[in-house]
N, C-alpha and C positions, 0 to 999 in steps of 0.2 A: 659844429668839431668838439664841442663839452659834451655833449649826449654821448657821443663816439670813445670818447674817450673816457667815462664814466663807468661805458656798457663795456670796454673792455679792463679796466680797473679790476672791474666782479666780475669780470667770467675768469683773469688769472688771480684774482685773493681769496675768492670765497672759500671757506673749506665742505668739502661735501661730503654725505653720506652722514652727517651724523645731529642728535638731538638739536631744534635751533636752543639758543639762548637769548627771551626779550628784551628789548630794549628800546629807548627812546632813546630819541638826537633830536633837541630844541629846533623846528624850524621859524618860524614867525613868534611872536605875543603883542603883546597891547588891544586884544581883540574887547571887548564888553556884553559879557554871559553868553557864548557859543556855544552853538547846539546842533551844527549841522555843519557840512562839505561835503559839495561836489565842481565840479568843473566837469566843462562846456564843448570836451571834445579837444581840448586847445592844453598849452604851459598853466596858465591861470586858473587857481582854486580859488573855488567861493563862498567866503565865509558867512555863515549865515550867525545873524547874530537877537536875539530870543526879542528884543525889543522889536527887532525891524528891518532894522538894513543888514546890509548885501552886501560884504567887504569883498574886492580883489585883493587876493595873493598873488606878483605876481614871480611869476620862477626865477627871477633874482633874489626872492625874500624883500623883496620890496612890497609894504602897500598902497594901495591908492589912497591920495588922501578923498578923495571925497568918493563914498559909496555906489556903486553900482543902481542900488536903488535904495532908496527906505519906505516902507507903507507902514501908514496911521495901523497899528494889529494895538489889540489887550491885550498887556502884560505882564506876568506876577507867576512863581510857582511852577506850572505848567501849564500856561494859558502864555501863548505869545505868537512869534514868527519861528514852525516848529520847523517845515521842510523844503524840500528844494529840487525841482528837478528837468532836466532840458528836453522840450522834446527832439524825436531822432533826428527831424531835421532844422535844425535850432542853424547852421550853418547855414540854412537859403532861409524860413522864417522868421528866425528869429526869435522864439516860443518859448515861454519858461513856465512853471508850475512851481504855485508855492503853495502851501496846506497854513493857515496858519487860527489865530484869532479873532474875532471884527469886534463895533463897540458894544453886541446885544452877550456876546459868551458864548458864541456859535464859530463850528468850524468851516471856514469858509476856503476850499477852494477855488482858486483865479489864477488867472495866465495874464502874463506883462507879457509882452514886450520890448527890447531891443531898438534903440533908436540908431541913427549910421553910425553915430559912435562908438568902439566895439566897449567900452571902459562905463558906460552908462544905458539904463536899462530905463525907457518914458512912465511915469508911475502915474499917468493920466489911462495909460494902457488899455486898466485891467478888463478883464472880460471873463465879469461873476459866472465859476460853472456850477457847483456846484455849494450848497449851507444846508450843514447836518445840527439840529437842534439840541445843545447840552445842558441835561437837567444838572448837573453841577461840574464845577472846574475845574475837576481832576478826573483823567484819566482820559488828555484829550490825543493820545500814543505820537501824529504828527509825520510818519516817514510819508514819501511816495517818492516811486519810481516804475518811470518804463521798462512793459519786458522787450523781449523777443520778437515776442509779436506787436507793438505799437501800440499796447494801450496803457493805460494809462491804470498801473495798479496803488490803490489810496488805503491807508490804512488808521482804522477808528476802536478807541479803547469804548469799553462797556455802558456810557452815561459820568463814571465815577460813584462818588459817595463809597462803600464799599461793603463789597459784598454780595453786586449784583442785586441791589435790593426790590427795582423794575427786570429782574428777569431779561433783560435786554439782546443777551449777551445770543440766546438759544431764543429769542422771538424772530423767526426768518422775513417779518414784514417789518421788520426797525434794522436799520443801519446801524447802528452801533453795537459793540464788540465784533465787528466783519474783519473781513478784508474784502474791500471791492474791484472793479474792473471796469473801467468803461471806455468806449472811442471816443476821442474826444475831438480830435479831424472829420466826426459828422453829429448830425442834433437828427433827434426822434423828436416830435410831437409833442410844445407843448415842456421842452427839457435842452437845457445846453449843448449835451453832447447825447451821448448814442447807443444801448444798452448790446454787447457783438451777443449775437444769433447765439455763440457760442460757450458762452457762460452755462456754469453747471447746472442753475433752479431753474432757467429757461424751458415753460413751457408745467413748469407750478405755479397753481395762482398764489398759492398760501405765503411764497418767498419775495422779494423785490429779487430785479431778475440784475443788478447791481453787486450781486454780492458774488463773489467767486469765494469765501470759504468764512468759517462761523467760530463762535464759541471762543472768544478772542477779552483777553480781559484790558490789557492796558502794553499791546507792541507797541512800542515807542521804536521801534527803530527793522528795520527785515533789510535785505537784499536779495539777488537774483547769484548764483553763480553762475557765471558764461561757461563754461566745461560742459556742467551735467545742466542746467536750466535749472536746476533745486529754486525753492526758494523758501530760505532760512529766518525766521522768528524769533526773537526774544520778548517774550512776556512774562514781565511784570505778574508776581504772586500777588496774594493776598496776607497769609502772615505766616505760611511753610513753605513753600515750594518755590522756585525761579527755575522759572523754565527754558525745554529751546526746541520750538517745534520746526518740519521739513517736509512742507510738498511737494510733490509733481507735479501737476494738473491741478486744477478747482476740485470746489466740491468735500475741500475739510471737513472736518469737525473739529475743532482743540480743545470741546471739554465744558470751559467756562460759561455757568458754575457748580455747574457737576460734578466738574471734578479740578485738584488746583493738582496743575502739575500730572502725577499718577495718580494723585491720591483724591479719595471720593471727598467732596467738601459738604451739597448740597444737592441730593440726585433727586428730589421729590421731583415726576411729570419728567424725570431725562429718559434720550433714549437707553436704546441698548449699546455697551460699553463697545462692541460689535464694528456699531456706523459707528465711533468713534477714534479718531485719532490722539494718539498718545504722543509724549513728547518721544523727542531722539534722547535728550540730555535733559538736566537737574540738578539743581544742588536742592539743600535743605539747605532753610533763610538761619543767619544768625544776628546775633546785637548790627556788625558788621555788612553781612552779605542778605541785601535782604530788595534790592532793584538790581536789575540785572538791565543791563539797552544790548540790542544785538549787535549782529558787526554786519564782518564782510568773511568771502572762504579764500585768504589771498590764493591768488595768479598774476603778480608778477614776477619778473626775468633777477630782478636782483641780489633777490634771498632764495636758494633754490632748495634749502630743507625746509623755509615753512613752506613751500608747495603746499597745497591740498586742507593745510589747516583753516579750521572756520576760528573766525576772532570773536569774542566778544567779551562783556567787561559786565561790575558791577560799580556801578556810580559814587553809593557807599562806605564802600574798601578803599576803595582809588588800586583798588587790581584791575590788572588787566586776568584775561584765561580764552584760555584756548583750546579744542577737540577738534581730530581726527574728522574729518568730511568726509570720509568715506568708510569707518568707522566709528562712531558717536558716541559715547556716552562718559568715559574715561576723559574728564574736565581734570586741566590743570591753574592752577589759577599762580599768576606771578605777579610780587611782587614788585614795581618798581625805584619804587623809595621817591619818587619826584617829591611826596603828600598832596598831589592837582587831585582834583574836584571832577576823573575823566565818567564822560556820559556822553558821544556819540565817535563814531571812525567815521574814513574819509578813503575813498581812491580817487588818482589824481589820473592822469589818459592812458598810462604805461600799466595802469592798476597795483601801483606801489601804496602803501598802504601809510593811511594817518590817523590820531587822537587829536581828539577834543579835550581842551581841558578845560572847561565852567566856569573856575574858580580862577585863578591863573588868566584863564583870557590866551591862553595859547596857546599855541596848532606844533603837535611833534612830527615826526619821520616813527614809524613802527622800526624794529632791525633787527637783525638777528647779529648778535654783538660777540660770538665766537668768531665773527669778522674781527672783530680786536684783538683777535689773537696776533704772536709777534714770532707763529712758525716758518711765514712766508713772508715775507721782511726780504726784498730782497738790494740787494746792491746791487751793482753793477762794477762796466770800466768810466762809463761819465762823469757820473758820484756820487755821494753819499751823506745818505742823512746820521746825525745824533743826537741828543738819544733818540732815541725812539724807540718803547714810547716816552713825549718829551709834554714836559707841562711850560713853562715858560719861557727857554731861548730856544732854535732849533738849529743846530752848521752846517754847515752846507760846504764840503768840501768835491770841485770839482774838477777829478782827475784829467784829465785832457787840455785842461783851459790855458789857450792863450791869451795870454794878459792884451795883449795889443786892439783885443776884440773884447764886447760888453754881453753877458746874458740877462735877459728876465727870467726872473724863476717869480714863477706863481705857484700856485695856493687854489685847491681849488674844494669845497665842499661838500657833502650828499648833492643837494643842488643844480649842482654846475656852477653857481655861482663862483668868482672868485674871489674869494676874501683880503686876502696880496699880493701885491703884486712889487718885486725889486726888484733895480738893475743892478746889476755888480759888473766890476771888471778886473774881481781879483780871484784868486784860486780860494780861499775861503772863507763864507761867509755867515752871519747874525742873526738871527730877526726875533724879534721879539714875535712870542704871540701868546704874553696874556691875555690878549683883548682876545682869543674863540675857543669858546664854549669845545668843552671836551665832546671824542666825537674822533671821523671816521676823515680824512683827508688825503687830497692826490697835489704830492708837490708836482712839476712840470720845469722841463725846460724845455721853450718852443721849438731853439736852436736845432736839439739836436734830439726833438723828436719821444723824448721818453722823459718815464713819470717815474712812480716812486708811490705808497701809500706812505698815510703819516698818521701815529695814530695821536692824540692829543687827550691824556691823565692827568 
């Protein structure tokens, strides 16, 4: 019922046909160096902490006191538990996959299994799928995701240091600096996975068969657009350019270390430009903007004017950024004003967008702040709210209330959680809202079945 109420709320109050005003609303806090956020097909959000823990954030905004799992990892800097994804058949097999730095400093891709308790995984169930030696401690990337084809995609950085001294990203016999695609449901001889025979370099003896794309420097985060199937990659630059790559199908060479973005970097021994796939968007580094992280194309329903926008960011500037997914190139940087150190995005099971604050340990919801407009705040014959927007107190007048009856006043947040519940048997009621954060809420009288939008500022 709560979800239905919220969907109806947004369907009637969102202002259509204008540029979005991107903002964030705090969902939960208290996490330790969170780096990733994923869902398992339900309302829960799984928050990945760099130290090795995965914690469950429930739909009501509470966090389970016991971690879903706590994996021993080598943590610090660009090392730690870096990525999480759930098997497409997770509801049946309980398999999920992680990307972490093991005790040897190498990238480890492993599978774990949930227990009979859906909120607890079995740390002893680890099945090691792939280990990739890392010559340096940086440029570990960390993202992994299942495509619509059911295969697991894994992003690997170039091995670290600076300038790719081993030229690993262009080396077809090395997995570093690549996007990999593997089949985790089958095994080839000598492997704990199989290599799909549709991978683009199958048949070329110079290439490792796992390679899907090459020429990447540090693709910390990537995602698929569920509408177009395109893969979007944010690739951190060396010292001049931050870039966004987009590819449909495999076989792309994104150019590093030959090019940094679309600018030459070290073109010795490089392929012809015609064999390279250049960024669809890029920006010059500044002292504040020099560490891009990839995000998602928004395909949720709560904010129609955000539809088809690719969201990403720069972790050093504290800004969010976005470009039109259908016609990328022009980039809008959005200052949020929270002072947080954003590091990654995530989506819930309805494709609504979240952003992660590494320093604060906060999880935020990304919204279109144009819905904060008061032009469409309605009154009706049943009850009225004032002031609206409100700050400290909310006054509710119930026009058709009969004093021999009682009414429950419910206030919901954007997650559908009841944050206030007050019973009254008077025409006029005053509620303190000092403990509620700035944002959009829904006030409902269940007995009458009507609801109104409340703005707290």
